[in-house]
FIMAR-265523 format. One record per residue (C-alpha): residue number from 0; residue in three letters; x, y, z. Coordinates in pm, whole numbers. Layout:
# FIMAR-265523
REC    k    r    east   north      up
REC  NUM  ALA       X       Y       Z
...
# end
This chain:
# FIMAR-265523
REC    k    r    east   north      up
REC    0  MET   10103   12901    6199
REC    1  THR   10028   12517    6146
REC    2  LYS    9975   12352    6494
REC    3  PRO   10244   12077    6568
REC    4  ASP   10114   11748    6603
REC    5  ALA   10173   11465    6855
REC    6  ASN   10463   11321    6673
REC    7  GLY   10618   11647    6588
REC    8  ILE   10615   11732    6990
REC    9  LYS   10762   11416    7077
REC   10  GLU   11032   11431    6801
REC   11  GLN   11113   11781    6939
REC   12  ILE   11169   11682    7291
REC   13  LEU   11387   11395    7196
REC   14  SER   11580   11613    6934
REC   15  ARG   11644   11867    7214
REC   16  TYR   11758   11590    7458
REC   17  ALA   11986   11442    7204
REC   18  ALA   12121   11748    7125
REC   19  LYS   12221   11855    7483
REC   20  THR   12351   11518    7568
REC   21  PRO   12592   11380    7290
REC   22  THR   12867   11272    7526
REC   23  SER   12618   11047    7743
REC   24  ALA   12474   10920    7382
REC   25  LYS   12881   10797    7285
REC   26  VAL   12941   10641    7639
REC   27  PHE   12604   10465    7600
REC   28  GLN   12718   10313    7249
REC   29  THR   13031   10243    7408
REC   30  ALA   12911   10043    7716
REC   31  ALA   12649    9879    7495
REC   32  GLY   12945    9696    7364
REC   33  VAL   13056    9551    7724
REC   34  MET   12712    9543    7915
REC   35  PRO   12404    9434    7813
REC   36  GLY   12138    9728    7760
REC   37  GLY   12466    9990    7796
REC   38  GLU   12379    9992    8185
REC   39  THR   12401    9815    8506
REC   40  ARG   12116    9909    8710
REC   41  THR   11766    9893    8544
REC   42  SER   11619   10172    8740
REC   43  THR   11852   10447    8580
REC   44  PHE   11794   10345    8268
REC   45  PHE   11582   10509    8007
REC   46  THR   11536   10590    7626
REC   47  PRO   11709   10702    7388
REC   48  HIS   11991   10700    7640
REC   49  PRO   12040   10753    7999
REC   50  LEU   12169   11048    8136
REC   51  HIS   12557   10994    8246
REC   52  LEU   12637   11198    8538
REC   53  ALA   13002   11319    8593
REC   54  SER   12951   11481    8947
REC   55  GLY   12685   11620    9220
REC   56  SER   12727   11871    9468
REC   57  GLY   12428   11944    9732
REC   58  CYS   12135   11960    9547
REC   59  GLN   12289   11976    9182
REC   60  VAL   12407   11699    8956
REC   61  ILE   12635   11749    8656
REC   62  ASP   12660   11577    8341
REC   63  LEU   12945   11465    8111
REC   64  ASP   12866   11755    7873
REC   65  GLY   12882   11982    8184
REC   66  HIS   12522   12080    8223
REC   67  ASP   12405   12127    8557
REC   68  TYR   12032   11975    8687
REC   69  VAL   11860   12031    9024
REC   70  ASP   11842   11691    9151
REC   71  PHE   11479   11583    9222
REC   72  LEU   11587   11205    9234
REC   73  ASN   11847   11196    9496
REC   74  ASN   11905   10842    9386
REC   75  TYR   11570   10712    9456
REC   76  THR   11530   10869    9818
REC   77  VAL   11891   10743    9921
REC   78  LEU   12052   11105    9974
REC   79  ILE   11861   11267   10234
REC   80  HIS   12104   11532   10265
REC   81  GLY   12185   11560    9871
REC   82  HIS   12527   11492    9743
REC   83  ALA   12867   11530    9916
REC   84  ARG   12729   11682   10226
REC   85  ALA   13055   11801   10414
REC   86  GLU   13008   11621   10748
REC   87  VAL   12913   11308   10578
REC   88  VAL   13210   11324   10332
REC   89  ALA   13434   11396   10598
REC   90  ALA   13321   11109   10799
REC   91  ALA   13351   10849   10517
REC   92  GLN   13717   10980   10433
REC   93  ALA   13842   10993   10759
REC   94  GLN   13743   10612   10783
REC   95  ALA   13882   10506   10426
REC   96  ARG   14232   10629   10526
REC   97  ALA   14187   10395   10845
REC   98  GLY   14073   10142   10646
REC   99  CYS   13680   10017   10505
REC  100  ALA   13703    9635   10517
REC  101  LEU   13918    9528   10820
REC  102  GLY   13778    9179   10829
REC  103  GLY   13677    9196   11207
REC  104  ALA   13435    9377   11415
REC  105  VAL   13414    9746   11418
REC  106  GLY   13288   10000   11669
REC  107  LEU   13106   10201   11423
REC  108  ALA   12841    9894   11374
REC  109  SER   12710    9941   11744
REC  110  GLU   12727   10328   11710
REC  111  LEU   12467   10318   11420
REC  112  ALA   12310   10042   11544
REC  113  ALA   12225   10229   11854
REC  114  LEU   12099   10504   11665
REC  115  LEU   11850   10310   11489
REC  116  VAL   11733   10129   11783
REC  117  GLN   11660   10447   11954
REC  118  ARG   11436   10604   11691
REC  119  LEU   11267   10296   11563
REC  120  PRO   10987   10151   11789
REC  121  GLY   10984    9814   11649
REC  122  VAL   11358    9737   11654
REC  123  ASP   11530    9589   11946
REC  124  ARG   11805    9478   11784
REC  125  VAL   11967    9534   11454
REC  126  ARG   12224    9354   11227
REC  127  PHE   12377    9521   10900
REC  128  CYS   12404    9377   10555
REC  129  ASN   12476    9567   10218
REC  130  SER   12150    9659   10056
REC  131  GLY   11789    9685   10093
REC  132  THR   11746    9366    9901
REC  133  GLU   11919    9185   10148
REC  134  ALA   11769    9356   10474
REC  135  THR   11390    9221   10349
REC  136  MET   11554    8873   10211
REC  137  PHE   11703    8825   10570
REC  138  ALA   11367    8993   10739
REC  139  LEU   11166    8696   10575
REC  140  ARG   11419    8438   10686
REC  141  ALA   11405    8541   11030
REC  142  ALA   11008    8553   11011
REC  143  ARG   11011    8194   10886
REC  144  ALA   11252    8052   11116
REC  145  PHE   11112    8216   11416
REC  146  SER   10727    8123   11340
REC  147  GLY   10840    7766   11192
REC  148  LYS   10587    7838   10875
REC  149  ASP   10697    7882   10485
REC  150  LEU   10437    8143   10348
REC  151  ILE   10483    8505   10309
REC  152  LEU   10171    8747   10234
REC  153  LYS   10302    9035   10022
REC  154  MET   10103    9331    9856
REC  155  GLU   10056    9318    9470
REC  156  GLY   10295    9621    9348
REC  157  GLY   10530    9603    9652
REC  158  TYR   10869    9630    9573
REC  159  HIS   11129    9480    9820
REC  160  GLY   11464    9419    9623
REC  161  THR   11548    9161    9371
REC  162  HIS   11595    8833    9579
REC  163  ASP   11363    8541    9432
REC  164  TYR   11073    8602    9681
REC  165  ALA   11077    8997    9627
REC  166  GLU   11022    8927    9247
REC  167  VAL   10674    8801    9273
REC  168  SER   10388    9034    9162
REC  169  VAL   10606    9344    9175
REC  170  ASN   10545    9504    8794
REC  171  SER   10173    9514    8817
REC  172  ALA    9976    9549    8456
REC  173  PRO    9602    9642    8375
REC  174  GLN    9380    9396    8513
REC  175  SER    9624    9222    8714
REC  176  ASP    9489    8958    8968
REC  177  PRO    9603    9089    9308
REC  178  LEU    9535    8771    9445
REC  179  SER    9755    8537    9230
REC  180  PRO   10094    8570    9251
REC  181  ARG   10321    8570    8954
REC  182  LEU   10688    8583    8885
REC  183  ASP   10814    8888    8727
REC  184  CYS   11156    8793    8669
REC  185  ALA   11261    8522    8420
REC  186  GLY   11504    8303    8620
REC  187  VAL   11291    8290    8956
REC  188  PRO   11213    7915    9024
REC  189  ARG   10845    7845    8989
REC  190  ALA   10849    7684    9309
REC  191  ILE   10890    8053    9478
REC  192  LEU   10535    8071    9415
REC  193  GLU   10406    7809    9640
REC  194  THR   10546    8004    9909
REC  195  MET   10410    8354    9824
REC  196  ARG   10043    8492    9873
REC  197  THR    9924    8830    9761
REC  198  VAL    9670    9083    9826
REC  199  PRO    9613    9434    9693
REC  200  PHE    9731    9733    9889
REC  201  ASN    9491    9921   10103
REC  202  ASP    9257    9639   10160
REC  203  LEU    9231    9461   10471
REC  204  GLU    8936    9269   10389
REC  205  ALA    9163    9067   10159
REC  206  VAL    9423    9021   10403
REC  207  GLU    9199    8889   10653
REC  208  ALA    9024    8660   10393
REC  209  VAL    9393    8507   10310
REC  210  PHE    9456    8472   10705
REC  211  GLU    9123    8322   10773
REC  212  LYS    9226    8055   10504
REC  213  GLU    9591    8016   10531
REC  214  ALA    9708    8179   10867
REC  215  ASP    9846    7848   10989
REC  216  ASN   10103    7840   10749
REC  217  ILE   10184    8224   10732
REC  218  ALA   10495    8322   10865
REC  219  GLY   10473    8706   10802
REC  220  LEU   10316    8978   10570
REC  221  ILE   10582    9193   10427
REC  222  VAL   10473    9578   10311
REC  223  GLU   10568    9887   10260
REC  224  PRO   10397   10182   10447
REC  225  MET   10391   10358   10125
REC  226  ILE   10380   10191    9816
REC  227  GLY   10702   10322    9629
REC  228  ALA   10753   10160    9281
REC  229  SER   10393   10193    9170
REC  230  GLY   10379   10564    9233
REC  231  CYS   10442   10663    9606
REC  232  ILE   10094   10541    9728
REC  233  PRO   10006   10595   10066
REC  234  ALA    9837   10385   10304
REC  235  ARG    9474   10465   10387
REC  236  GLU    9404   10608   10724
REC  237  GLY    9412   10306   10986
REC  238  TYR    9535   10068   10721
REC  239  LEU    9866   10000   10901
REC  240  ALA    9715    9992   11222
REC  241  GLY    9460    9713   11048
REC  242  LEU    9711    9520   10962
REC  243  ARG    9878    9503   11288
REC  244  GLU    9547    9396   11444
REC  245  LEU    9506    9117   11189
REC  246  CYS    9838    9005   11217
REC  247  ASP    9790    9005   11610
REC  248  LYS    9490    8811   11577
REC  249  TYR    9593    8545   11336
REC  250  GLY    9940    8472   11465
REC  251  VAL   10131    8636   11161
REC  252  LEU   10454    8862   11202
REC  253  LEU   10412    9215   11096
REC  254  ILE   10741    9328   10867
REC  255  PHE   10763    9674   10749
REC  256  ASP   10993    9760   10462
REC  257  GLU   11124   10124   10559
REC  258  VAL   11391   10150   10321
REC  259  ILE   11225   10440   10183
REC  260  THR   11001   10555   10458
REC  261  PHE   11250   10580   10759
REC  262  ARG   11285   10915   10608
REC  263  PHE   10950   11053   10680
REC  264  SER   11033   11094   11051
REC  265  ARG   11347   11043   11285
REC  266  GLY   11187   10691   11329
REC  267  GLY   11003   10603   10993
REC  268  LEU   10629   10579   10962
REC  269  GLN   10643   10302   11215
REC  270  LEU   10698   10642   11453
REC  271  ARG   10492   10868   11265
REC  272  THR   10170   10637   11282
REC  273  GLY   10255   10472   11608
REC  274  VAL   10227   10105   11467
REC  275  ARG   10507    9875   11548
REC  276  PRO   10617    9611   11348
REC  277  ASP   10776    9276   11453
REC  278  LEU   11051    9328   11178
REC  279  THR   11186    9591   10999
REC  280  ALA   11403    9632   10675
REC  281  LEU   11583    9932   10631
REC  282  GLY   11853   10089   10382
REC  283  LYS   11931   10399   10147
REC  284  ILE   11945   10682   10389
REC  285  ILE   12112   10501   10662
REC  286  GLY   12444   10487   10486
REC  287  GLY   12469   10864   10400
REC  288  GLY   12500   10756   10019
REC  289  TYR   12727   10481   10073
REC  290  PRO   12569   10112   10034
REC  291  ILE   12409    9954   10310
REC  292  GLY   12103    9752   10431
REC  293  ALA   11985    9640   10790
REC  294  PHE   11734    9460   10939
REC  295  GLY   11612    9435   11311
REC  296  GLY   11325    9380   11522
REC  297  ARG   11196    9238   11839
REC  298  ALA   11467    9095   12052
REC  299  GLU   11357    8737   12069
REC  300  ILE   11334    8714   11687
REC  301  MET   11666    8911   11623
REC  302  ALA   11806    8648   11886
REC  303  LEU   11799    8376   11607
REC  304  PHE   12101    8544   11443
REC  305  ASP   12308    8510   11774
REC  306  PRO   12600    8279   11735
REC  307  PHE   12608    8191   12109
REC  308  ARG   12242    7997   12012
REC  309  PRO   12230    7671   11916
REC  310  GLY   12156    7641   11547
REC  311  PHE   12147    8004   11496
REC  312  ILE   12071    8163   11162
REC  313  HIS   12405    8222   10972
REC  314  HIS   12444    8594   10849
REC  315  GLY   12785    8605   10638
REC  316  GLY   12858    8899   10404
REC  317  THR   13220    9030   10340
REC  318  PHE   13111    9399   10323
REC  319  ASN   12855    9378   10601
REC  320  GLY   12960    9657   10854
REC  321  ASN   13154    9797   10555
REC  322  SER   13311   10073   10775
REC  323  ALA   13270   10356   10540
REC  324  SER   12931   10306   10488
REC  325  LEU   12896   10299   10866
REC  326  ALA   13062   10614   10907
REC  327  ALA   12870   10824   10697
REC  328  GLY   12575   10651   10796
REC  329  VAL   12617   10781   11173
REC  330  ALA   12715   11144   11029
REC  331  ALA   12395   11116   10808
REC  332  MET   12177   11019   11082
REC  333  LYS   12288   11291   11328
REC  334  LEU   12223   11549   11113
REC  335  TYR   11884   11427   10993
REC  336  ASP   11718   11479   11362
REC  337  GLY   11537   11768   11567
REC  338  GLU   11368   11960   11331
REC  339  ALA   11497   11827   10987
REC  340  PRO   11237   11551   10933
REC  341  GLU   10948   11792   10923
REC  342  GLN   11108   12074   10746
REC  343  LEU   11204   11825   10452
REC  344  ASN   10843   11678   10466
REC  345  ALA   10714   12033   10462
REC  346  LEU   10911   12124   10152
REC  347  GLY   10781   11791   10000
REC  348  ASP   10419   11895   10085
REC  349  LYS   10496   12242    9903
REC  350  LEU   10615   12043    9580
REC  351  ARG   10304   11818    9568
REC  352  GLN   10070   12101    9632
REC  353  GLY   10231   12307    9349
REC  354  PHE   10203   11988    9105
REC  355  ASP    9853   11978    9192
REC  356  GLN    9759   12308    9153
REC  357  ILE    9947   12328    8781
REC  358  PHE    9780   12043    8676
REC  359  ARG    9456   12213    8754
REC  360  GLU    9560   12545    8601
REC  361  ALA    9611   12370    8269
REC  362  GLY    9292   12205    8276
REC  363  LEU    9429   11822    8285
REC  364  ARG    9349   11528    8531
REC  365  GLY    9666   11497    8720
REC  366  ARG    9793   11468    9060
REC  367  ALA   10103   11414    9267
REC  368  ILE   10052   11161    9565
REC  369  GLY   10290   11031    9807
REC  370  VAL   10417   11108   10164
REC  371  GLY   10619   11389   10306
REC  372  SER   10963   11456   10075
REC  373  VAL   10870   11181    9840
REC  374  MET   10608   11183    9569
REC  375  GLY   10503   11045    9254
REC  376  LEU   10282   11202    8943
REC  377  HIS    9973   11017    8839
REC  378  LEU    9792   11159    8525
REC  379  THR    9459   11122    8670
REC  380  ASP    9243   11336    8921
REC  381  GLY    9077   10992    9064
REC  382  PRO    9193   10804    9375
REC  383  VAL    9516   10581    9342
REC  384  GLU    9493   10322    9634
REC  385  ASP    9658   10007    9479
REC  386  ALA    9917    9925    9239
REC  387  VAL    9659    9809    8970
REC  388  LYS    9500   10102    8974
REC  389  ALA    9808   10312    8929
REC  390  ALA    9916   10078    8611
REC  391  GLU    9560   10111    8466
REC  392  VAL    9623   10518    8474
REC  393  LYS    9983   10469    8350
REC  394  ALA    9880   10252    8060
REC  395  ARG    9589   10500    7935
REC  396  THR    9857   10789    7889
REC  397  ARG   10075   10600    7696
REC  398  ASP   10421   10743    7742
REC  399  LEU   10349   11088    7827
REC  400  LEU   10512   11064    8166
REC  401  PRO   10838   10972    8007
REC  402  LEU   10809   11266    7761
REC  403  ILE   10765   11507    8093
REC  404  HIS   11083   11344    8225
REC  405  LEU   11284   11428    7920
REC  406  GLU   11148   11771    7877
REC  407  MET   11217   11816    8250
REC  408  ILE   11567   11712    8191
REC  409  ASN   11565   11974    7906
REC  410  ARG   11483   12215    8147
REC  411  GLY   11728   12129    8408
REC  412  PHE   11531   11911    8630
REC  413  TYR   11645   11537    8699
REC  414  SER   11375   11290    8834
REC  415  ALA   11284   10965    8795
REC  416  PRO   11119   10856    8465
REC  417  ARG   10838   10701    8607
REC  418  GLY   10736   11045    8766
REC  419  MET   10890   11001    9114
REC  420  TYR   11026   11338    9263
REC  421  VAL   11234   11350    9594
REC  422  VAL   11327   11632    9821
REC  423  SER   11650   11674   10013
REC  424  THR   11776   11884   10315
REC  425  ALA   11998   12058   10055
REC  426  MET   11715   12207    9867
REC  427  GLY   11498   12492    9945
REC  428  ARG   11173   12679    9839
REC  429  SER   11367   12858    9582
REC  430  GLU   11469   12472    9403
REC  431  VAL   11080   12369    9458
REC  432  GLY   10964   12703    9294
REC  433  ALA   11186   12674    9006
REC  434  CYS   11078   12280    8929
REC  435  LEU   10718   12392    8967
REC  436  GLU   10781   12652    8676
REC  437  ALA   10969   12414    8470
REC  438  PHE   10678   12166    8497
REC  439  ARG   10416   12442    8414
REC  440  GLY   10650   12513    8106
REC  441  THR   10667   12151    8022
REC  442  LEU   10282   12087    8042
REC  443  ALA   10259   12379    7805
REC  444  VAL   10520   12237    7513
REC  445  LEU   10312   11886    7564
REC  446  ARG    9964   12008    7526
REC  447  PRO    9941   11931    7143
REC  448  TYR   10052   11572    7223
REC  449  ILE    9832   11570    7533
REC  450  GLU    9541   11688    7308
REC  451  GLU    9605   11404    7036
REC  452  LYS    9714   11112    7215
REC  453  ALA    9561   11153    7578
REC  454  ALA    9251   11387    7562
REC  455  HIS    9106   11179    7815
REC  456  ILE    9307   11360    8101
REC  457  MET    9188   11683    7991
REC  458  ILE    8890   11845    8214
# end
């Protein structure tokens, strides 16, 4: 029997996906006539066409052709309890019947705020917005206003949403210069670059070098305690504590973007690591699956938003404190307490360890890295400690991760095209075990492709 070549394997995977999802393909064609690229969210787009989902329940989603998938995406970490958790749905429905956009102050805002302040060591006061993008935008504004300085230091490959300042040095490429900020989105003014500085993640020496030169002009340092979009890259031991020390030494505010990492304990990575930031940006899980963002920090910094204060920072937003999101968020946060975070982290550890074992069994250089319930696949057995290294690995392995993604969909498992997997409290060991078996089968199918196109990852 003739052994299939790499192109044949790729075509087989694409063909099976197309045969399984004809309605998604048809809807995508229609959508392309009214939306650029046939989608409205870049992160859910992939070729040959995105999977169009009709519903979700627990740890499963159903596409427009009626196929079930175990959901290891969970809307990019939003759905801590999976889809349509009964208590969360009931809270949102009750509030929807009472009204969601009342145009005035609502008590639910202070209820959710109190839960966040209680849990997060670095948050004395908090305000709500509508997304993680808004949360980081206002955190940066607060840092500039409080310090009287203009510059912000961020990490190469760090994703902080889609406002102008966040679109600097997000999409790393091989041989990127982590010390040279660049605009990664058309339409962002070049003047933005004058206010931003960048360094590699996990490199304290680079941070101190910038501080020694420009600390008098740097308002804040913003960092994801685990770099998410570049492949769930954890901080080295002592890195976050080192950032705190350097910020204190040079008079720079430390800003944690915990939009993703808040799920890693009842009080985020700041509680888990004991490193207290000056400002924190939040989103995703705090809304129970509904749109929300929040930013908070030290009382004296957040006082800048107090309308009783002369010259306060104006913070508008038609849907700030949307009642349905607040109600769902209160329910979700109350459910995510006690032993729930550690149980979920343990489930994520099992999945990550399973991926690593399967890579070894297959004789492939690959690993899953991350923290707790979130992980990213990297096709190397070497260290991946910054975004440039992650980009180099990705470039060498061509389109292998997207093919793994499609074949896992063919087998009934939904994840991110870039190799990101997320677990929820709606899952158990059986779903993790089934995912690992599907991954083992996926690598077996792709073996000829790997031998021809990515033989360097074979041991």
